[in-house]
N, C-alpha and C positions, 0 to 999 in steps of 0.2 A: 496325380499330385505333383505339384511343382515343387522343385528343390529351392530350399530357402538359403540365401546368403546375406551377410551383414557387412556393411562398410561404414567404417569409422572415419570421420573427417575432422581432424584438429586445426582449427583455423587460427592463423597468426597474421599480424599485419603485413600484408603483402604476399602471402604465400599460404598454403595448407599441405598438411601431410595426410594421406590417405592408406588404408589397409582394408583387405577384404577376408573375412573368416566365413567358415560354414557353421552349421548349428552345433557342431561339436567344439567350436572354438579352434579349429585347425585353420592354419594360416593358407589362404588359397592364392592370394596376391600380397607379396611381401609389401612392406612399407615403401610409399613412393612420395615425393614431395614436388608439387607444381606451384608455379607463381600465378598470383591473382591478375593474369593478363589474358589477352586474346589467344596468344599461343598456348598458355597453360590451360584455358578452357577448352581448346580445341584438342589438346593432348588428352584431357580427361575424357572427351567424348570418345576419341579413338580407343583409349583403354576399356571404356564400357562396351564400345562396339566389338572389340575382340573378346571381352570376357563372355557377352551374351552369345557369341559365335562359338566359343568353347563350351559353353554351358547353356544349351538350349532348354526350353522348357524350364526356366529358373525365375526366380523373383528376388530382386535385390532390395533389401532395406537399408537406407543410408541415414546416417544422423550427424547433425552438426550442433555443437554446443552455441547458446546465445552468448555472443561476446561483444555486445553493445554495437551491433551494426556491421562488423568486419565480415560476419558470416553470410550476409545479404546476397552478395554476388554468387557465391557458391551455391547457395540454397535456390536462388532462382534460376541458376543454370541447370541444376539437376531436377528442378521442378518442370522445366521446358522439355527435358529429356523424357518425361512421362509418356508423351506422345508417340515416342519412338521405341522405348525399352520398357520392360516391366519393373519399373523402379518406384519405391515409396520413400519420401523424404519427411524427416521430422526434426524440429528443433528440440533440443534438450535443456532441461534445467542443469546448468553447471554444478549446482549443490548436490543433485542426485548422483552424477558421474563422479563427482569428487568423494562422496562417501562410499561409493561402490569401490573406488581404487583403493581408499583406506581399509575397507574390510578385506580386500585382496592382499593386503600388506605389501603393497607395491612401493619400493624403496627408491629405485632410480627413475626419474622422472624426465623424459625427453618428449619431444614433439611426436616421434614414431610410437613410443609407448602410451603416449596420451590417446592417439589415434585408435590404438589397439583396445585401450579401456573404454572407449566410446562404443566400439564395436561389440565388445563383451557386455556392455550395459544394455544394448539393444537385444542380446540374446537373453540375458538374465531377467529383465524386466519388461517383458512385453506389454503387460497389463498397466504399466505406467506411461506408455508412449502413445501419443496420438499423432497419427499420420494424416496431414491434411493436404487436400488437393488444391485448395485455394485460399488465400487470406484476403477477404474483402474489406478487413480493417486496415490494411498496411498503410494506405496513403494518409488516412485519418490519423493512424497513430504517429506517424511522422509530424505531421501538423500539431498534434496535441503535445509531443516532445518539444517542438519548437516553442510553443506557447509557454510550456513549463520552464524551459531554459530562459525566456525572457523574464518571466516571474522571479526567478531566482537571481537574475541579474539586477532586477529592479530592487529586490530585497538587499542585495550587496550595496547598491548605490545609496539606499535610505540608511543604511548603517554608517557609511561614509559620511553621508550629509550630517546625521546626528552627532558623529565626532567632530565635524568641522564647526558646526554651530555651537557646540558646547564651549568653544574657546572664543567664538566670534559674537555670539548673542545668545547666552544660555538661558535668558529669561523666556525666551519663546517656547522653550522645550516643555513648559508646563502645558502647553496646548497640544502636545504630540504623545500624550501618555496611552492613548488608544489608536496610534498610527498618525501619520503625517496627513493633515487635511490639504485640500488644494489651495485654500487660501494662504495657508503657511509657505506653500511652495511659490506662490505669486509675490507674497511679501518678501521673501528671501531672494528671489530673482530681482527684485527692484532695490531692496535694502539689504544687502547681504550681511553687514556687520551692524553692531549696536551704534556705532558713531554715525553711520549714514541714517538709521533709523531716528536717531535723536535730533537730527537736523531736519528732517522731513516735515512737512505741513500735515496737520491733522486732517484737513481736507482731502489731500492727496491720498493718505492712508486709507481714509473711509471710502475712496472710490473702488477699493478692492472688494470683490464679491464676499459676502458673509462678514464683513467687517464693519460694524456699526461705529458710530461717532464716539460712544463711551468706550468701545475696546480700542479705538485709535488712539484715544487720549491715555489709556492705560498702557498701551504699547509704546507710547513715546516717553512717558514718565518712567517706566522701567528702563528704557533704553539709555536715559540721561544718567541713571544711578546703576548701570551695568557694571558687573565685575569682570567683563570681557578682557581676554589677555592678548588676543590675536586680532588686530585691526589693520593689517598691512594689506597692500594690493594684491599680493599672492593669494591670501586667504579669501578676498573678495571675488577673485577670478576663479578659485576653485569652487566656491560655494555656487556660483553663477553657472559654471559648467556642469555641476553635478545636478543642480535643479533642472538644467535644460535636458540632460540625459534621462532623468527621471520622467519628466513630462513625456518625451519622445518614446520612452518605453511603455508608458501607460497608452498612449494613442496606438502603438504597434499592437499592444496586448488586446485593445478593445477591437481594433480591426480584424486581427486573426481570430479572435473568438467568435465575432460575427460570422466570418467565412466558414468557421468550423461548424457553427449552429446551423448554417444554411445547407452545408453539405452533408452533415449527419442529422438526418430527420427521420429516423425510422420511428415507428409507434411507441417503441419501449421509451424513447426519450420523454415523449409527452406523457407516458404513464408514470415515470419516476417524478415528473414535475408536479404531480398531484400531491406528493408529501410535501408539507410546509417545511421549508429549509433546504430543499434541492432546487437549484435554478439551473440554466442552460449549461453553464460550464461544468457544474457538479454532475449533472445528469449524463453528459456526454463522457466524462472522465470515468465514472462508474461503469458506463456501458462498455467502454473501451476495454476495461480491466476485466468485466465478468464475461463478455462477448456473448455467450449463450448460457443461460441459466441450467439448460439441459446437461452442462457439463459436470454440475454438481449433484450428487444424489440427495442432498439434505442441507439443510441451513447450517448445520455443523461443519460440513465440508466447505461450504462458502466461507464460513468464519475462519477456518483453517487456512484458507488461500489467502486471506487478508492478514493472516498472523494476528486475530484477535481471539483465538481459542485461549482458555485458561490452561495453565500448567501447574502442576503440583507434584513436587518431588519428595517421596518418602522411602527411606531404606533403613531397616533397622531401627535404631534410636535416634537417628537424624530426622529432622522434620523442617519443612519450609512452608510459608503460606502461598496462597493462590497468587498468580500474577499473569499479566498478558505475555504471550510467548514472544511477540514481535518477530516472528519469523517471516521469511520473505522479503519482498521489496517494500520500500518505504512509501513509494508513490501511491498506492491504493489508500494506505492508512491516513496518509496526509489528506487525501480528498475526504475521506470519511470523517476526519476530525474536524474540519471546517464545516462539513454538514451537521455534525453534532453541535457545534457552537452556535450555529444559526438555527438549528431547530430548538435548542434550549430557550432561545429568545421567542421565537415565532410558532413553536408547535406546542399545543396545550399538553399533549399526551407526554412527551418526551421532557417537557419542562416539569410536570408534576413527578415524573420518575426521578428526575435529577435532585429536586427539592427534597423528596422523600428520603434518598439515599444519604444526602449531605446532612439533613436535620438528624438522621439516625446515628452520625458519626463517621460516615465514610469520608476519606479524602477527596477533595474536588476533582484532582486529576483521575482518581479511580473511579469516581461517578461518571466523569465524562467517557471513560473507556467502556463502563457499563452501558452508557447511552449509545455509543458507537456499535456495540455488539447488538443492541436492541434494534437500532435503526437498520443494521444489515439483515436481521432476520425478518423484519418487516418487508424491506426491499425483495428479499428472496420469495416471500409469499405473494407479494405483487406481481412480480415477473413470472412465477411458475403459473399462478392462476389467472394471469392477465386481468387483474382487477385493480382499480385505482384505490388509493389509500383511504381506508375506512377504519376510524378509531373503535367503532363498536365490535369489529372482528377481533381486535386485539383484546378488547375487554372480555370477550367470550373465551378467548384462549387463555387468558390467565385465570379465569374462574375454573376452567377444565384443569389446568396445572394445579391450581390450589387444592382441589379435591383430590387429585392424585397424590400430592404430598401428605395429606392426612390419612392415606391408606397405610396400615401397618405393613411393613416390609421386612424381610428376612435378610441378613448378610450373607450374599452369595459366596463371599470368600471363605466364610467358615460354615458352609452348608453341611459338611461331613462331620464336623467336631465343633461343639461350643468351646468357649474359653475354659481351659483347665486351670484351676488355682495353683496346682502343684508344677506347672511349667516353669522351668528356670529362666524366666524372662528377667530382664533389668528393671530397676527401680521406675524408670522413666516408661518403659513398655508396659508395667503393671498399671501405672497411673493412666495410660492411655486407653488400657483395656477397661478399666472402671468407668472412665468418661463415656466410652462408647456403649457400655451396658446401661448407664444411666440415662443417655439420651434416648436409647431405644425404650427403656421403661417409662420415660416421659411422654413417648409417643402413645404406647399402649394405654397410659393412664388417662391421656387426653380423650382417646377413642372410646373410653369407658370399659376396656376390657378388664383392668385389674382394679377396679373399684369395689371396695368391700360393701356388703350389704349392712344398711344401718340397723342398729339393735332396735328392737320393738320397745316402745315407750310405756 
């Protein structure tokens, strides 16, 4: 049996700190620091060569925290060493490493201490770590991040444009309540301010795509009576430049998304697109986040990964309602949010669920969150069973769940003792106990268990 050792790598911008521990958390190689250069990587190779020479028949587990890309060079370097040394490399979630450090009551934080914390995390939580030999999604994930960055920049430019137009021609903002359409961008590029639009010919305005003659007359009439306060040349130039940047961003996003869809064409993408509300962009994004559905033992595990699982805190007399946890990264939830918004319009199953919850008094945002959770469970079933979307399967599952809800159940928490009336609980606690007993009684009555026999007539 091989001896196991653990190397923690704390990555910083331009350098990294390393330490090697054994399974008993004893220091085998004291902390050392290397620069992220050719010489530094070569020095790491020499250190590993010396280590395996001193410790033959050993296996080294190395861990690096995900730090937004700074860890890639070190991760790839150690990954390449796998053909030479018996080494396994893993990326670690910084949240888990930080929680482990807090549990150890670590007070002094340095780069060397952080490297040791990473190594100790590898030892303490082996079941939480996945050592991968190859990341087939690495290049696609880079391109996906690039598209997301462009999308974020476009949103910032649109916000800036709205601020400029508010003082230069506020009357056209009534057409931008559901986003800025392309014809508005073309209109602003030609006539940035209200005074320019007021002097334009109706026939020239009507030449803009999707602008009818009636709309052109309305736009010109509103511009003549505009309350615009910024009509100077600087404002005109800023609006024109901002519109040009937005159009350029849109073209780049479309081109990059097309390239992404061509490069990422596994069968799972086509499978996800059978769900009304998921397009190329959303399917690729969801697949890059999920990677393999086999990583998740159940739909609940997948919901927890997306941060959609409900949380409910109760302790003593304190009580708070259910809410979405929103733990983890925002990117997966933002993709699923847009899918839910699209599915509410185009998918009959999700639209019916949304309308049912809203008409029942649920807040709209809460109903959208519920739809996101529902869509994710459907996606899990589609990928796990390799089956396209079928609303009939969901209908059968809901009927099965409804039958299970009507089955009388016992309270597992109180399985050894029922509620004792003499217990010195608070007034609020006693009220909660009565509510719990009445709700259980309602289930039994509905099932016909406690119904009294009618008296003979």
